[in-house]
Backbone as a chain_set.jsonl record, in Angstrom:
{"seq": "MPFLVIYFVFQSAFHMNEQQQGLDTLQDIKRMMERSSRFISLSGLSGIAAGICALTGAWFANSVIAEHPGRLHETGPALQDGISLRDFMGHSLFTIAALTFACAFVLAFLFTWLRTRKNGTPIWGTTSRRLLVSVALPMVAGGIFIFKLIQYGVYGLVAPGCLIFYGLALVNGSKFTLGEVRWLGYGQVILGIINLWWPGNGLYFWALGFGVLHIVYGALMWWKYERTAD", "coords": {"N": [[-55.557, -16.762, -38.228], [-53.843, -18.205, -36.396], [-51.581, -18.284, -38.045], [-50.815, -15.621, -38.145], [-50.009, -15.229, -35.512], [-47.795, -16.957, -35.382], [-46.215, -15.701, -37.27], [-45.683, -13.184, -36.059], [-44.269, -14.11, -33.823], [-41.956, -15.176, -34.989], [-40.985, -12.861, -36.151], [-40.426, -11.321, -33.873], [-38.479, -12.918, -32.674], [-36.527, -12.711, -34.621], [-35.859, -9.973, -34.576], [-34.895, -9.793, -31.95], [-32.66, -11.385, -32.154], [-31.161, -9.829, -33.92], [-30.746, -7.598, -32.294], [-29.204, -8.749, -30.268], [-26.939, -9.466, -31.706], [-26.064, -6.931, -32.344], [-25.411, -5.974, -29.775], [-23.336, -7.746, -29.138], [-21.48, -6.951, -31.035], [-20.934, -4.351, -30.165], [-19.756, -4.969, -27.702], [-17.451, -6.267, -28.588], [-16.165, -4.132, -29.874], [-15.741, -2.489, -27.68], [-13.964, -4.08, -26.169], [-11.784, -4.089, -27.917], [-11.067, -1.383, -27.897], [-10.312, -1.096, -25.224], [-8.1, -2.766, -25.168], [-6.38, -1.294, -26.724], [-6.048, 1.108, -25.354], [-5.558, 0.578, -22.688], [-3.449, -1.196, -20.408], [-4.129, -4.319, -20.014], [-3.192, -6.732, -19.232], [-2.225, -7.361, -16.759], [-1.402, -9.719, -14.319], [-3.255, -11.569, -11.952], [-1.914, -13.417, -10.438], [0.556, -12.258, -10.198], [0.15, -10.266, -8.267], [-0.45, -11.894, -6.067], [1.96, -13.304, -5.777], [3.74, -11.179, -5.239], [2.673, -10.29, -2.823], [3.102, -12.518, -1.152], [5.899, -12.577, -1.135], [6.353, -10.134, 0.167], [5.242, -10.603, 2.72], [6.875, -12.691, 3.568], [9.383, -11.401, 3.609], [8.796, -9.463, 5.572], [8.465, -11.089, 7.794], [11.069, -12.144, 8.202], [12.385, -9.71, 8.599], [11.17, -8.807, 10.93], [12.142, -10.619, 12.807], [14.791, -9.829, 12.878], [14.59, -7.164, 13.771], [13.531, -7.627, 16.277], [15.723, -8.386, 17.713], [16.972, -6.018, 18.147], [15.416, -4.03, 19.773], [13.458, -1.058, 19.582], [15.099, 0.391, 17.883], [14.09, 1.049, 15.347], [11.876, 2.458, 16.028], [11.853, 5.09, 16.552], [10.541, 8.36, 16.516], [10.99, 11.028, 16.629], [12.221, 14.11, 15.185], [15.35, 13.856, 14.423], [17.127, 15.19, 12.802], [19.71, 14.736, 11.789], [22.458, 14.751, 9.671], [23.93, 12.788, 6.997], [23.267, 10.066, 7.356], [23.202, 6.949, 6.039], [21.288, 4.762, 3.878], [21.904, 2.097, 4.369], [23.069, 2.321, 6.912], [20.849, 3.044, 8.373], [19.074, 0.846, 8.109], [20.652, -1.359, 8.656], [22.873, -4.115, 8.007], [21.632, -6.674, 7.718], [18.84, -6.136, 7.479], [18.904, -4.513, 5.251], [19.728, -6.327, 3.299], [17.579, -8.14, 3.372], [15.459, -6.469, 2.538], [16.304, -5.807, -0.062], [16.389, -8.341, -1.323], [13.713, -9.107, -1.049], [12.356, -7.17, -2.605], [13.526, -7.71, -5.102], [12.753, -10.388, -5.623], [9.927, -10.127, -5.603], [9.582, -8.363, -7.759], [10.654, -9.818, -9.949], [8.99, -12.122, -9.996], [6.465, -10.938, -10.349], [6.816, -9.724, -12.849], [7.277, -12.044, -14.367], [4.838, -13.547, -14.238], [3.085, -11.694, -15.364], [4.208, -11.434, -17.913], [3.807, -14.023, -18.882], [1.041, -14.003, -19.057], [0.609, -12.037, -20.988], [1.653, -13.322, -23.209], [-0.192, -15.38, -23.46], [-2.495, -13.925, -24.015], [-1.76, -12.772, -26.335], [-0.765, -10.179, -26.521], [1.523, -7.406, -26.591], [4.102, -6.971, -24.135], [5.478, -4.657, -23.858], [4.669, -1.573, -24.886], [2.758, 1.189, -26.207], [0.709, 1.639, -24.285], [1.75, 0.346, -21.995], [4.023, 1.883, -21.58], [2.855, 4.357, -20.98], [1.583, 3.639, -18.619], [3.82, 3.029, -17.014], [5.088, 5.546, -16.826], [3.124, 7.089, -15.523], [2.989, 5.797, -13.073], [5.582, 6.038, -12.187], [6.163, 8.721, -11.475], [4.859, 9.474, -8.882], [6.182, 7.479, -7.408], [8.947, 8.021, -7.628], [9.054, 10.601, -6.525], [8.117, 9.961, -3.963], [10.16, 8.213, -3.164], [12.379, 9.954, -2.938], [11.433, 11.652, -0.924], [11.141, 9.841, 1.222], [13.775, 8.988, 1.516], [14.926, 11.34, 2.521], [13.571, 11.491, 4.936], [14.727, 9.323, 6.258], [17.347, 10.2, 6.327], [17.133, 12.366, 8.044], [16.472, 11.103, 10.325], [13.804, 10.514, 10.954], [12.367, 7.987, 11.507], [9.957, 6.722, 12.073], [8.066, 7.541, 10.237], [8.622, 6.389, 7.856], [7.516, 3.872, 6.965], [4.642, 4.492, 6.785], [4.935, 6.487, 4.826], [5.906, 5.039, 2.623], [3.658, 3.421, 2.053], [1.671, 5.354, 1.478], [2.663, 6.851, -0.747], [3.053, 4.786, -2.563], [0.43, 3.891, -2.846], [-0.724, 6.195, -4.005], [0.638, 6.145, -6.425], [-0.448, 3.834, -7.592], [-3.147, 4.591, -7.839], [-2.855, 6.731, -9.607], [-1.854, 5.385, -11.835], [-3.917, 3.707, -12.513], [-5.68, 4.502, -14.478], [-4.623, 3.669, -16.828], [-4.714, 0.961, -16.828], [-6.2, -1.998, -15.401], [-9.256, -1.184, -13.798], [-9.619, -1.976, -11.158], [-7.225, -1.709, -9.889], [-7.145, 0.811, -8.844], [-8.617, 0.632, -6.479], [-6.989, -0.969, -4.916], [-4.916, 0.852, -4.614], [-6.242, 2.871, -3.126], [-6.625, 1.462, -0.75], [-3.97, 1.122, 0.128], [-3.21, 3.787, 0.595], [-5.001, 4.525, 2.636], [-4.233, 2.759, 4.698], [-1.631, 3.714, 5.094], [-2.142, 6.321, 6.043], [-3.514, 5.759, 8.431], [-1.431, 4.5, 9.757], [0.15, 6.643, 10.444], [-0.603, 7.426, 12.963], [0.241, 5.368, 14.517], [3.177, 5.002, 14.537], [5.219, 3.338, 15.469], [4.528, 0.794, 14.77], [5.069, 0.246, 12.161], [6.102, -1.851, 10.556], [4.159, -3.846, 10.686], [1.945, -2.63, 9.504], [3.065, -2.251, 7.016], [3.419, -4.907, 6.207], [0.737, -5.638, 6.122], [-0.273, -3.95, 4.117], [1.46, -4.199, 1.764], [1.645, -6.923, 1.734], [-0.792, -8.537, 2.599], [-2.951, -7.101, 1.356], [-2.121, -7.148, -1.314], [-2.223, -9.889, -1.855], [-4.966, -10.44, -1.513], [-6.045, -8.725, -3.482], [-4.791, -9.825, -5.78], [-5.852, -12.432, -5.789], [-8.58, -11.908, -6.187], [-8.481, -10.68, -8.721], [-7.454, -12.765, -10.277], [-9.556, -14.601, -10.038], [-11.616, -13.187, -11.266], [-10.73, -12.5, -13.891], [-8.947, -14.421, -14.924], [-9.523, -17.044, -14.221], [-11.475, -18.46, -15.75], [-10.232, -18.396, -18.186], [-7.996, -19.982, -17.762]], "CA": [[-55.102, -16.167, -36.97], [-52.622, -18.86, -35.899], [-50.448, -17.92, -38.88], [-50.368, -14.3, -37.726], [-49.286, -15.402, -34.248], [-46.483, -17.541, -35.711], [-45.449, -14.67, -37.982], [-45.187, -12.211, -35.082], [-43.263, -14.769, -32.99], [-40.718, -15.227, -35.765], [-40.494, -11.494, -36.297], [-39.852, -10.92, -32.579], [-37.229, -13.657, -32.501], [-35.553, -12.173, -35.576], [-35.398, -8.681, -34.067], [-34.101, -10.05, -30.752], [-31.37, -11.885, -32.615], [-30.426, -8.683, -34.448], [-30.319, -6.787, -31.155], [-28.123, -9.451, -29.594], [-25.756, -9.322, -32.548], [-25.589, -5.56, -32.168], [-24.759, -5.888, -28.464], [-22.063, -8.467, -29.23], [-20.567, -6.107, -31.801], [-20.505, -3.273, -29.283], [-18.828, -5.547, -26.729], [-16.175, -6.489, -29.283], [-15.54, -2.82, -30.071], [-15.294, -2.038, -26.365], [-12.76, -4.829, -25.815], [-10.689, -3.627, -28.772], [-10.653, -0.069, -27.413], [-9.609, -1.305, -23.967], [-6.796, -3.343, -25.48], [-5.521, -0.276, -27.324], [-5.849, 2.25, -24.464], [-5.228, 0.134, -21.339], [-2.639, -2.399, -20.283], [-5.066, -5.169, -19.298], [-2.603, -8.059, -19.064], [-1.692, -7.583, -15.414], [-1.831, -11.01, -13.816], [-3.577, -11.664, -10.54], [-0.864, -14.205, -9.792], [1.637, -11.327, -9.873], [-0.181, -9.674, -6.975], [-0.321, -12.926, -5.031], [3.385, -13.569, -5.587], [4.331, -10.018, -4.577], [2.21, -10.29, -1.441], [3.797, -13.58, -0.414], [7.27, -12.102, -0.94], [6.332, -9.08, 1.18], [5.013, -11.221, 4.032], [8.088, -13.436, 3.921], [10.388, -10.415, 3.984], [8.409, -8.858, 6.845], [8.715, -12.081, 8.849], [12.509, -12.139, 8.472], [12.749, -8.404, 9.144], [10.69, -8.728, 12.305], [13.058, -11.379, 13.662], [15.998, -9.018, 13.047], [14.244, -6.007, 14.595], [13.316, -8.104, 17.649], [17.021, -8.457, 18.378], [17.391, -4.641, 18.439], [14.16, -3.31, 20.016], [13.483, 0.393, 19.722], [15.939, 1.086, 16.909], [13.295, 1.598, 14.258], [10.623, 2.992, 16.555], [12.037, 6.489, 16.867], [9.668, 9.219, 15.72], [11.404, 12.419, 16.739], [13.073, 14.594, 14.1], [16.722, 13.982, 14.898], [17.754, 16.16, 11.918], [21.142, 14.495, 11.692], [22.836, 14.489, 8.297], [24.946, 11.783, 6.751], [22.828, 8.707, 7.644], [22.949, 6.227, 4.8], [20.211, 3.772, 3.946], [22.433, 0.891, 5.004], [23.222, 2.605, 8.342], [19.512, 3.056, 8.973], [18.454, -0.471, 8.115], [21.533, -2.425, 9.088], [23.246, -4.997, 6.908], [20.654, -7.756, 7.564], [17.58, -5.598, 6.971], [19.139, -4.043, 3.887], [19.734, -7.513, 2.441], [16.209, -8.657, 3.318], [14.654, -5.565, 1.711], [16.733, -5.928, -1.457], [15.955, -9.644, -1.832], [12.25, -9.099, -1.126], [11.969, -6.382, -3.777], [13.965, -8.401, -6.318], [11.889, -11.56, -5.833], [8.58, -9.659, -5.959], [9.624, -7.783, -9.1], [10.873, -10.876, -10.939], [7.796, -12.963, -10.09], [5.384, -10.137, -10.934], [7.111, -9.605, -14.273], [7.137, -13.353, -14.998], [3.425, -13.903, -14.402], [2.49, -10.768, -16.325], [4.715, -11.8, -19.235], [3.117, -15.242, -19.302], [-0.331, -13.679, -19.445], [0.643, -11.319, -22.263], [1.841, -14.326, -24.26], [-1.456, -16.099, -23.632], [-3.465, -13.012, -24.634], [-1.263, -12.295, -27.622], [-0.524, -8.742, -26.469], [2.923, -7.1, -26.245], [4.293, -6.495, -22.764], [6.021, -3.303, -23.925], [4.022, -0.836, -25.963], [2.341, 2.543, -25.843], [-0.05, 1.645, -23.026], [2.622, -0.004, -20.879], [4.877, 3.044, -21.326], [2.038, 5.341, -20.257], [1.401, 3.123, -17.263], [5.082, 3.173, -16.299], [5.324, 6.961, -16.543], [2.154, 7.564, -14.532], [3.332, 5.198, -11.784], [6.935, 6.419, -11.792], [6.238, 10.056, -10.883], [4.676, 9.424, -7.424], [7.158, 6.594, -6.786], [10.22, 8.727, -7.536], [8.874, 11.66, -5.522], [8.046, 9.307, -2.662], [11.474, 7.694, -2.813], [13.203, 11.081, -2.481], [10.887, 12.098, 0.358], [11.455, 8.845, 2.248], [15.223, 9.041, 1.744], [15.209, 12.471, 3.41], [13.099, 11.111, 6.269], [15.759, 8.469, 6.843], [18.529, 11.015, 6.571], [16.873, 13.21, 9.192], [16.189, 10.262, 11.483], [12.371, 10.402, 11.247], [12.162, 6.614, 11.072], [8.577, 6.274, 12.251], [7.219, 7.933, 9.116], [9.078, 5.726, 6.637], [6.52, 2.882, 6.535], [3.443, 5.138, 6.221], [5.288, 7.183, 3.597], [5.948, 4.034, 1.554], [2.291, 3.016, 1.725], [0.912, 6.465, 0.892], [3.146, 7.174, -2.092], [2.778, 3.634, -3.426], [-1.0, 3.937, -3.145], [-0.953, 7.277, -4.97], [1.141, 5.682, -7.723], [-1.438, 2.901, -8.132], [-4.328, 5.357, -8.245], [-2.49, 7.498, -10.785], [-1.665, 4.495, -12.964], [-5.089, 2.863, -12.762], [-6.39, 4.925, -15.697], [-4.005, 3.001, -17.964], [-4.761, -0.488, -16.652], [-7.463, -2.449, -14.833], [-9.818, -0.228, -12.85], [-9.539, -2.467, -9.79], [-5.959, -1.258, -9.307], [-7.444, 2.021, -8.085], [-9.061, 0.279, -5.126], [-5.785, -1.382, -4.199], [-4.233, 2.091, -4.245], [-6.962, 3.501, -2.014], [-6.343, 0.691, 0.457], [-2.61, 1.432, 0.576], [-3.202, 5.151, 1.135], [-5.728, 4.521, 3.914], [-3.367, 2.116, 5.692], [-0.531, 4.625, 5.395], [-2.645, 7.421, 6.873], [-3.751, 5.206, 9.77], [-0.127, 4.203, 10.35], [0.724, 7.878, 10.978], [-0.925, 7.51, 14.381], [0.949, 4.275, 15.197], [4.419, 4.888, 13.767], [6.054, 2.255, 15.961], [4.055, -0.479, 14.222], [5.148, 0.388, 10.721], [6.344, -3.119, 9.865], [2.895, -4.581, 10.6], [1.153, -1.984, 8.461], [3.76, -2.543, 5.763], [3.069, -6.282, 5.841], [-0.688, -5.675, 5.788], [-0.495, -3.285, 2.838], [2.195, -4.809, 0.66], [1.459, -8.364, 1.754], [-2.163, -9.042, 2.624], [-3.776, -6.458, 0.33], [-1.713, -7.65, -2.624], [-2.723, -11.256, -2.018], [-6.415, -10.35, -1.704], [-6.255, -8.141, -4.805], [-4.381, -10.791, -6.797], [-6.809, -13.537, -5.824], [-9.811, -11.415, -6.809], [-8.233, -10.468, -10.138], [-7.361, -14.082, -10.921], [-10.903, -15.182, -10.067], [-12.483, -12.436, -12.17], [-10.259, -12.377, -15.264], [-8.079, -15.481, -15.411], [-9.98, -18.383, -13.844], [-12.138, -19.12, -16.879], [-9.259, -18.544, -19.279], [-7.142, -21.114, -17.456]], "C": [[-53.856, -16.85, -36.414], [-51.396, -18.482, -36.721], [-49.895, -16.547, -38.5], [-49.548, -14.379, -36.442], [-47.879, -15.932, -34.521], [-45.599, -16.503, -36.384], [-44.846, -13.663, -37.004], [-44.13, -12.822, -34.164], [-41.924, -14.811, -33.706], [-40.109, -13.839, -35.941], [-39.814, -11.017, -35.019], [-38.514, -11.609, -32.354], [-36.138, -13.1, -33.405], [-34.976, -10.847, -35.072], [-34.544, -8.851, -32.809], [-32.711, -10.543, -31.134], [-30.514, -10.752, -33.177], [-29.908, -7.799, -33.324], [-29.144, -7.432, -30.43], [-26.827, -9.355, -30.398], [-25.17, -7.919, -32.432], [-24.865, -5.37, -30.85], [-23.405, -6.589, -28.48], [-21.035, -7.639, -29.984], [-20.036, -4.957, -30.951], [-19.513, -3.762, -28.238], [-17.46, -5.788, -27.352], [-15.428, -5.173, -29.492], [-14.982, -2.296, -28.751], [-14.011, -2.742, -25.951], [-11.562, -4.379, -26.646], [-10.17, -2.27, -28.31], [-9.879, -0.189, -26.113], [-8.21, -1.851, -24.208], [-5.835, -2.297, -26.029], [-5.209, 0.868, -26.37], [-5.448, 1.86, -23.052], [-4.359, -1.112, -21.39], [-3.433, -3.361, -19.397], [-4.51, -6.57, -19.055], [-1.937, -8.253, -17.713], [-2.259, -8.885, -14.858], [-2.147, -10.944, -12.336], [-2.542, -12.458, -9.769], [0.341, -13.338, -9.449], [1.4, -10.682, -8.512], [-0.024, -10.659, -5.841], [1.148, -13.181, -4.726], [4.063, -12.417, -4.853], [3.929, -9.965, -3.111], [2.904, -11.333, -0.591], [5.244, -13.175, -0.148], [7.329, -11.051, 0.169], [6.139, -9.654, 2.576], [6.235, -11.992, 4.492], [9.191, -12.484, 4.36], [10.079, -9.767, 5.317], [8.674, -9.805, 8.003], [10.198, -12.116, 9.215], [12.947, -10.817, 9.097], [12.326, -8.276, 10.599], [11.614, -9.475, 13.261], [14.354, -10.609, 13.897], [15.732, -7.841, 13.973], [14.05, -6.422, 16.049], [14.625, -8.207, 18.423], [17.544, -7.076, 18.756], [16.154, -3.784, 18.687], [14.39, -1.805, 20.17], [14.257, 1.121, 18.656], [15.123, 1.742, 15.807], [11.973, 2.184, 14.739], [10.745, 4.458, 16.921], [11.159, 7.332, 15.936], [10.092, 10.677, 15.751], [12.31, 12.841, 15.604], [14.493, 14.842, 14.578], [17.499, 15.011, 14.072], [19.269, 15.998, 11.881], [21.476, 14.094, 10.267], [23.812, 13.331, 8.218], [24.55, 10.368, 7.081], [22.499, 8.021, 6.329], [21.815, 5.239, 4.996], [20.683, 2.51, 4.64], [22.621, 1.1, 6.504], [21.879, 2.555, 9.052], [18.957, 1.65, 9.131], [19.343, -1.549, 8.724], [21.792, -3.373, 7.922], [22.178, -6.066, 6.664], [19.356, -7.241, 6.956], [17.74, -5.085, 5.543], [19.106, -5.214, 2.905], [18.33, -8.079, 2.276], [15.342, -7.801, 2.406], [15.005, -5.724, 0.236], [16.257, -7.245, -2.065], [14.438, -9.702, -1.99], [11.782, -8.354, -2.37], [12.328, -7.117, -5.06], [13.062, -9.588, -6.629], [10.494, -11.141, -6.27], [8.552, -9.121, -7.386], [9.751, -8.866, -10.166], [9.618, -11.726, -11.11], [6.631, -12.203, -10.725], [5.587, -9.99, -12.439], [6.871, -10.931, -14.996], [5.679, -13.703, -15.256], [2.722, -12.973, -15.39], [2.936, -11.091, -17.745], [4.023, -13.052, -19.758], [1.689, -14.934, -19.741], [-0.367, -12.905, -20.762], [0.852, -12.29, -23.431], [0.539, -15.079, -24.531], [-2.493, -15.229, -24.333], [-3.026, -12.53, -26.009], [-1.042, -10.801, -27.682], [0.928, -8.483, -26.08], [3.031, -6.581, -24.816], [4.842, -5.082, -22.749], [5.439, -2.604, -25.144], [3.618, 0.536, -25.465], [1.633, 2.574, -24.503], [0.832, 1.31, -21.842], [3.579, 1.143, -20.562], [4.104, 4.132, -20.575], [1.82, 4.914, -18.81], [2.661, 3.328, -16.438], [5.338, 4.625, -15.911], [4.394, 7.46, -15.442], [2.434, 7.003, -13.147], [4.662, 5.736, -11.273], [6.98, 7.753, -11.067], [5.985, 10.041, -9.372], [5.723, 8.545, -6.738], [8.504, 7.293, -6.612], [10.143, 9.841, -6.484], [8.832, 11.076, -4.119], [9.394, 8.769, -2.211], [12.394, 8.786, -2.297], [12.753, 11.553, -1.106], [11.267, 11.137, 1.482], [12.945, 8.818, 2.557], [15.582, 10.185, 2.69], [14.688, 12.209, 4.814], [14.148, 10.268, 6.984], [16.983, 9.294, 7.203], [18.362, 11.896, 7.798], [16.496, 12.414, 10.437], [14.729, 10.138, 11.851], [11.915, 9.021, 10.792], [10.704, 6.173, 11.133], [7.656, 6.606, 11.103], [7.608, 7.241, 7.812], [8.027, 4.757, 6.114], [5.24, 3.537, 6.016], [3.741, 5.912, 4.946], [5.337, 6.233, 2.414], [4.543, 3.665, 1.1], [1.536, 4.129, 0.994], [1.366, 6.745, -0.539], [2.917, 6.013, -3.062], [1.302, 3.6, -3.81], [-1.338, 5.016, -4.15], [-0.47, 6.883, -6.36], [0.15, 4.733, -8.379], [-2.682, 3.636, -8.618], [-4.034, 6.133, -9.527], [-2.349, 6.607, -12.021], [-2.891, 3.692, -13.346], [-5.835, 3.26, -14.032], [-5.804, 4.293, -16.952], [-3.994, 1.482, -17.823], [-6.114, -0.858, -16.046], [-7.965, -1.476, -13.769], [-9.711, -0.66, -11.408], [-8.241, -2.05, -9.103], [-6.172, -0.009, -8.458], [-7.833, 1.694, -6.653], [-7.909, -0.253, -4.281], [-5.002, -0.156, -3.752], [-4.909, 2.804, -3.092], [-6.665, 2.777, -0.695], [-4.966, 0.999, 1.015], [-2.557, 2.818, 1.217], [-3.873, 5.196, 2.504], [-4.883, 3.891, 5.013], [-2.214, 3.034, 6.086], [-0.966, 5.767, 6.292], [-2.911, 6.934, 8.302], [-2.432, 4.972, 10.492], [0.542, 5.456, 10.92], [0.468, 8.026, 12.463], [-0.297, 6.375, 15.192], [2.287, 4.021, 14.498], [5.327, 3.751, 14.227], [5.674, 0.892, 15.432], [4.111, -0.492, 12.7], [5.336, -0.918, 9.979], [5.05, -3.909, 9.688], [1.975, -3.963, 9.542], [1.757, -2.244, 7.081], [3.401, -3.941, 5.274], [1.6, -6.387, 5.442], [-0.946, -5.066, 4.421], [0.16, -4.005, 1.672], [2.003, -6.32, 0.601], [0.011, -8.797, 1.584], [-3.013, -8.423, 1.512], [-3.408, -6.936, -1.072], [-2.254, -9.051, -2.878], [-4.229, -11.246, -2.277], [-6.732, -9.806, -3.094], [-5.929, -9.155, -5.899], [-5.362, -11.94, -6.928], [-8.111, -13.12, -6.5], [-9.64, -11.211, -8.316], [-8.112, -11.794, -10.894], [-8.746, -14.699, -11.061], [-11.769, -14.497, -11.118], [-12.046, -12.529, -13.622], [-9.535, -13.594, -15.802], [-8.589, -16.897, -15.15], [-10.59, -19.12, -15.024], [-11.184, -19.347, -18.034], [-8.34, -19.736, -19.046], [-7.885, -22.42, -17.6]], "O": [[-52.913, -16.174, -36.004], [-50.297, -18.367, -36.179], [-48.685, -16.323, -38.524], [-48.533, -13.698, -36.293], [-46.897, -15.432, -33.971], [-44.399, -16.422, -36.117], [-43.666, -13.325, -37.093], [-43.191, -12.133, -33.764], [-40.884, -14.52, -33.115], [-38.892, -13.664, -35.89], [-38.757, -10.388, -35.068], [-37.546, -10.992, -31.91], [-34.973, -13.024, -33.015], [-33.767, -10.622, -35.131], [-33.569, -8.122, -32.625], [-31.714, -10.167, -30.517], [-29.305, -10.705, -32.95], [-28.781, -7.307, -33.379], [-28.203, -6.749, -30.027], [-25.748, -9.182, -29.83], [-23.953, -7.736, -32.422], [-23.837, -4.696, -30.79], [-22.438, -6.09, -27.905], [-19.858, -7.622, -29.624], [-18.851, -4.626, -31.002], [-18.547, -3.069, -27.918], [-16.432, -5.543, -26.721], [-14.213, -5.104, -29.311], [-13.89, -1.73, -28.708], [-13.082, -2.111, -25.448], [-10.447, -4.298, -26.132], [-8.962, -2.032, -28.327], [-8.9, 0.528, -25.907], [-7.254, -1.455, -23.542], [-4.624, -2.394, -25.83], [-4.197, 1.546, -26.55], [-5.033, 2.723, -22.279], [-4.498, -1.96, -22.271], [-3.415, -3.237, -18.173], [-5.256, -7.487, -18.714], [-1.17, -9.198, -17.528], [-3.466, -9.118, -14.925], [-1.407, -10.342, -11.557], [-2.314, -12.207, -8.585], [1.073, -13.645, -8.508], [2.319, -10.563, -7.703], [0.475, -10.308, -4.772], [1.541, -13.266, -3.562], [4.867, -12.644, -3.949], [4.746, -9.634, -2.251], [3.255, -11.071, 0.56], [5.76, -13.404, 0.946], [8.232, -11.068, 1.004], [6.809, -9.229, 3.517], [6.593, -11.954, 5.669], [9.861, -12.727, 5.364], [10.985, -9.538, 6.119], [9.067, -9.366, 9.084], [10.549, -12.118, 10.395], [13.775, -10.797, 10.008], [13.05, -7.697, 11.41], [11.845, -9.03, 14.385], [14.955, -10.709, 14.967], [16.537, -7.545, 14.856], [14.369, -5.656, 16.958], [14.631, -8.125, 19.651], [18.448, -6.959, 19.583], [15.863, -2.893, 17.889], [15.354, -1.352, 20.786], [14.114, 2.335, 18.511], [15.424, 2.857, 15.382], [11.053, 2.384, 13.945], [9.838, 5.018, 17.536], [11.049, 7.058, 14.741], [9.591, 11.48, 14.964], [13.091, 12.032, 15.103], [14.802, 15.922, 15.083], [18.427, 15.638, 14.582], [20.016, 16.975, 11.935], [20.846, 13.194, 9.711], [24.432, 12.939, 9.206], [25.423, 9.5, 7.093], [21.618, 8.465, 5.593], [21.431, 4.92, 6.121], [19.938, 1.914, 5.418], [22.372, 0.188, 7.292], [21.779, 2.085, 10.185], [18.424, 1.308, 10.187], [18.843, -2.542, 9.25], [21.017, -3.422, 6.967], [21.849, -6.342, 5.51], [18.828, -7.842, 6.02], [16.827, -5.206, 4.726], [18.533, -5.112, 1.82], [17.934, -8.455, 1.173], [14.578, -8.327, 1.597], [14.119, -5.77, -0.618], [15.775, -7.266, -3.197], [13.934, -10.279, -2.954], [10.92, -8.837, -3.104], [11.536, -7.15, -6.002], [12.652, -9.772, -7.775], [9.932, -11.723, -7.197], [7.613, -9.388, -8.136], [9.039, -8.838, -11.17], [9.221, -12.024, -12.236], [5.896, -12.757, -11.543], [4.638, -10.117, -13.213], [6.329, -10.95, -16.101], [5.32, -14.109, -16.362], [1.867, -13.409, -16.161], [2.135, -11.028, -18.678], [3.691, -13.134, -20.941], [1.186, -15.535, -20.69], [-1.278, -13.099, -21.567], [0.292, -12.099, -24.511], [0.208, -15.379, -25.679], [-3.276, -15.721, -25.145], [-3.815, -11.953, -26.757], [-1.117, -10.203, -28.755], [1.508, -9.256, -25.318], [2.164, -5.846, -24.344], [4.7, -4.372, -21.753], [5.687, -2.997, -26.284], [4.084, 0.989, -24.42], [1.916, 3.435, -23.67], [0.69, 1.919, -20.782], [3.915, 1.358, -19.397], [4.631, 4.752, -19.651], [1.869, 5.735, -17.895], [2.584, 3.754, -15.285], [5.759, 4.901, -14.788], [4.825, 8.171, -14.534], [2.149, 7.661, -12.147], [4.853, 5.876, -10.065], [7.762, 7.91, -10.13], [6.82, 10.552, -8.626], [6.115, 8.828, -5.606], [9.133, 7.17, -5.562], [11.047, 10.0, -5.664], [9.434, 11.621, -3.194], [9.742, 8.852, -1.033], [13.116, 8.576, -1.322], [13.575, 11.823, -0.23], [11.667, 11.566, 2.564], [13.342, 8.647, 3.709], [16.44, 10.028, 3.559], [15.295, 12.654, 5.788], [14.422, 10.472, 8.167], [17.582, 9.105, 8.261], [19.329, 12.152, 8.516], [16.231, 12.995, 11.489], [14.419, 9.698, 12.958], [11.173, 8.891, 9.818], [10.268, 5.344, 10.333], [6.575, 6.027, 10.989], [6.989, 7.481, 6.776], [7.678, 4.811, 4.935], [4.78, 3.195, 4.926], [2.885, 5.989, 4.064], [4.869, 6.567, 1.326], [4.268, 3.605, -0.098], [0.845, 3.872, 0.008], [0.537, 6.863, -1.441], [2.624, 6.228, -4.238], [0.961, 3.314, -4.958], [-2.145, 4.793, -5.052], [-1.091, 7.242, -7.36], [-0.076, 4.811, -9.586], [-3.208, 3.333, -9.689], [-4.869, 6.184, -10.43], [-2.685, 7.025, -13.128], [-2.907, 3.056, -14.4], [-6.55, 2.439, -14.606], [-6.407, 4.366, -18.023], [-3.341, 0.79, -18.605], [-7.074, -0.096, -16.171], [-7.191, -1.002, -12.938], [-9.71, 0.183, -10.511], [-8.164, -2.038, -7.875], [-5.467, 0.207, -7.472], [-7.432, 2.39, -5.72], [-7.857, -0.018, -3.074], [-4.482, -0.123, -2.637], [-4.24, 3.288, -2.179], [-6.478, 3.413, 0.343], [-4.798, 1.123, 2.228], [-1.929, 2.999, 2.261], [-3.366, 5.835, 3.426], [-4.814, 4.414, 6.125], [-1.859, 3.126, 7.26], [-0.237, 6.145, 7.21], [-2.572, 7.619, 9.267], [-2.323, 5.215, 11.694], [1.409, 5.349, 11.787], [1.242, 8.683, 13.159], [-0.304, 6.418, 16.422], [2.501, 2.948, 13.934], [6.129, 3.253, 13.437], [6.415, -0.073, 15.621], [3.308, -1.151, 12.039], [4.795, -1.091, 8.887], [4.857, -4.567, 8.665], [1.314, -4.675, 8.786], [1.034, -2.434, 6.103], [3.116, -4.145, 4.094], [1.256, -7.137, 4.529], [-1.744, -5.593, 3.646], [-0.508, -4.376, 0.707], [2.176, -6.931, -0.454], [-0.365, -9.353, 0.553], [-3.718, -9.139, 0.802], [-4.282, -7.11, -1.92], [-2.692, -9.363, -3.985], [-4.714, -11.958, -3.156], [-7.579, -10.351, -3.801], [-6.705, -9.325, -6.84], [-5.672, -12.378, -8.035], [-8.68, -13.876, -7.287], [-10.538, -11.527, -9.096], [-8.606, -11.926, -12.014], [-9.068, -15.264, -12.107], [-12.567, -15.152, -11.788], [-12.894, -12.627, -14.509], [-9.501, -13.797, -17.016], [-8.135, -17.846, -15.789], [-10.257, -20.279, -15.273], [-11.287, -20.33, -18.767], [-7.946, -20.421, -19.99], [-7.31, -23.485, -17.378]]}, "num_chains": 1, "name": "protein.A"}
């Protein structure tokens, strides 16, 4: 009788080991499929860096706007043609916006490139091209829409428009990268919609969406995917 008990124990252990090996094999197959169909090398540090750049730019922009109160708080459709982006923003704000975007883009690219090198995956391939195309369509459409808002003098809708179209771009591109990007997109869209009712506070919503949400998202992604690897 004791021998039968030992036999069944060994048999159970053997079958459990086979099941575990099968599960490990399925996990490996799943990871390989994700690597081939999704760009999974986005770095959480990229989000943190972009958020810090956005907050820094918003801080400088706020100090400039404080010197000219009311200029960017107009919400009525002036419908005046011929207003350039530089005329709308002013030389200082235009410079701040350009530097903020450039710094955020360079840092985001740098951290993502470093992670692709660590993972041994190419930064430019089929999945990254699909991601770029899916993100570009809402961004280009949003850029044209926002440019016309500026041209017509509807300044109060510029910030919520940026948030909404950027959020839609993230949601659209999330199917080709980490699924958590979708939730960041939802957050941007929600903030943009709320901002429609407080158009005079667009800079604060802009800082909350592009700054705070990016930092929170980046920190969570680093903790979930990169902490153990580092």
